[in-house]
C-alpha positions as CSV (number, residue, x, y, z in Angstrom):
1,M,75.5,70.9,102.1
2,L,78.0,73.5,103.2
3,P,77.7,76.9,101.5
4,I,80.8,77.8,99.5
5,E,81.5,80.8,101.8
6,L,81.9,78.5,104.8
7,A,84.0,76.0,102.9
8,R,86.3,78.9,101.8
9,R,86.7,80.0,105.4
10,L,87.7,76.5,106.4
11,R,90.3,76.4,103.6
12,T,91.6,79.9,104.6
13,A,91.9,78.7,108.2
14,G,94.2,75.9,107.1
15,L,92.0,72.9,106.4
16,E,93.9,70.7,103.9
17,W,92.3,68.5,101.4
18,T,93.5,65.2,100.0
19,P,90.9,64.4,97.3
20,R,89.3,61.0,97.4
21,A,86.4,59.3,95.7
22,G,83.1,60.6,97.1
23,D,84.4,64.1,97.9
24,R,82.3,67.0,96.8
25,F,83.7,70.2,95.4
26,V,82.7,73.3,93.4
27,L,84.6,75.5,91.0
28,P,84.5,79.2,92.0
29,V,84.0,80.3,88.4
30,S,81.3,82.7,87.4
31,G,78.2,80.7,86.5
32,M,79.6,77.4,87.9
33,E,79.5,77.9,91.7
34,E,76.1,76.2,91.9
35,E,77.4,73.0,90.2
36,V,78.6,70.5,92.7
37,F,81.0,67.9,91.4
38,V,81.7,64.5,93.1
39,I,85.0,62.7,92.6
40,S,84.6,59.2,91.5
41,D,86.7,56.6,89.8
42,L,84.6,56.8,86.7
43,T,84.3,60.4,85.6
44,V,86.2,62.8,87.9
45,D,89.4,61.7,89.6
46,V,92.7,63.0,90.9
47,H,95.9,62.8,88.9
48,H,99.2,63.3,90.8
49,F,102.0,65.1,89.0
50,K,105.3,66.5,90.3
51,T,104.0,70.0,89.6
52,G,100.9,69.3,91.7
53,D,97.6,67.5,91.8
54,V,94.9,68.1,89.2
55,I,91.3,67.0,89.2
56,G,90.6,65.2,85.9
57,F,87.2,65.1,84.1
58,N,87.2,61.9,82.1
59,G,84.6,61.2,79.5
60,T,82.9,64.6,79.7
61,T,82.0,65.4,76.2
62,E,79.4,68.0,77.1
63,W,82.0,70.7,77.8
64,A,85.6,71.3,77.3
65,L,87.0,71.1,80.9
66,D,89.6,68.4,81.0
67,S,91.2,69.1,84.3
68,I,91.6,71.9,86.9
69,E,94.4,72.4,89.5
70,Q,93.3,71.2,92.9
71,D,93.9,74.5,94.6
72,K,91.3,76.1,92.2
73,A,88.5,73.8,93.5
74,V,86.7,74.4,96.8
75,W,86.1,71.2,98.8
76,L,82.7,70.8,100.4
77,P,83.4,68.4,103.3
78,R,80.6,66.1,104.3
79,E,79.2,65.8,107.9
80,D,81.1,62.6,108.5
81,Q,84.4,64.1,107.3
82,L,84.0,67.2,109.5
83,R,83.2,65.0,112.5
84,D,86.3,62.9,111.8
85,L,88.4,66.0,111.6
86,L,87.2,67.1,115.0
87,G,88.7,63.9,116.3
88,D,88.7,63.3,120.1
89,T,87.5,66.9,120.7
90,F,84.0,66.0,119.5
91,V,81.6,65.5,122.4
92,M,78.1,65.4,120.9
93,L,75.6,66.6,118.3
94,E,72.2,67.7,119.5
95,Q,69.1,68.8,117.7
96,L,67.7,72.2,118.6
97,D,64.6,74.0,117.6
98,G,65.5,75.2,114.1
99,G,68.9,73.6,113.9
100,Y,71.8,71.7,115.5
101,A,74.6,72.2,118.0
102,V,78.0,70.5,118.0
103,S,79.8,70.4,121.4
104,V,83.5,70.0,121.5
105,S,86.0,69.8,124.4
106,R,88.5,72.6,124.7
107,P,92.1,72.1,125.9
108,D,91.2,73.6,129.3
109,G,88.4,70.9,129.8
110,S,85.5,73.2,129.1
111,V,82.9,72.3,126.5
112,E,82.1,74.7,123.7
113,R,78.9,74.6,121.5
114,H,78.6,75.7,117.9
115,A,75.1,76.0,116.4
116,D,73.7,76.4,112.9
117,I,70.6,75.4,110.9
118,E,72.1,72.2,109.6
119,A,74.3,69.6,111.4
120,E,77.0,69.8,108.7
121,R,77.2,73.6,109.2
122,A,77.5,73.2,112.9
123,Y,80.3,70.7,112.5
124,A,82.0,73.1,110.1
125,R,81.7,76.0,112.6
126,A,83.2,73.9,115.4
127,L,86.1,72.9,113.1
128,L,86.6,76.5,112.0
129,A,86.9,77.6,115.7
130,A,89.5,74.9,116.3
131,L,91.5,75.9,113.2
132,D,91.4,79.5,114.2
133,E,93.0,78.6,117.6
134,V,96.0,77.0,115.9
C-alpha cells in the first residue's frame, strides 16, 4: 500500500480523484492516519452535493464521524489504478532484487525506469514523474 506521503505528493502534483467503490483512503487527522478506509456501497460511500462531494460513513455507531469533505481525505490508489493512469506510456513492470521497476515511454521515444521496494510504489513514482512534467 502506498505511504501517505507519496499519496499526498501525487495529489499535490495534480492527480484528481473521483471516489468509487473499492477505493482506499486515509484521514490525515492525528491518531487516524494509520486507519485505512475503503469506500463501499454498504458502509462508506460518496454523496454528491452542489457544494461538493462528501464521503459518508453509514451505520458506524462506534464513533461519531458521519461524513468528511472529499478534499480532506487522502486517496491511496491501488496498483491497477496507477497502471491505468499511466495509460499508453506504460511499457513494463519488472522485478528487481529487493523491489520493482516500472518502465514508461517518454514523449521523445526514450524509456524511463522508476524503481521502489513495492510495485505499487514504483507505479506511483512513474506517475508522479509524468504529473510533474505537465
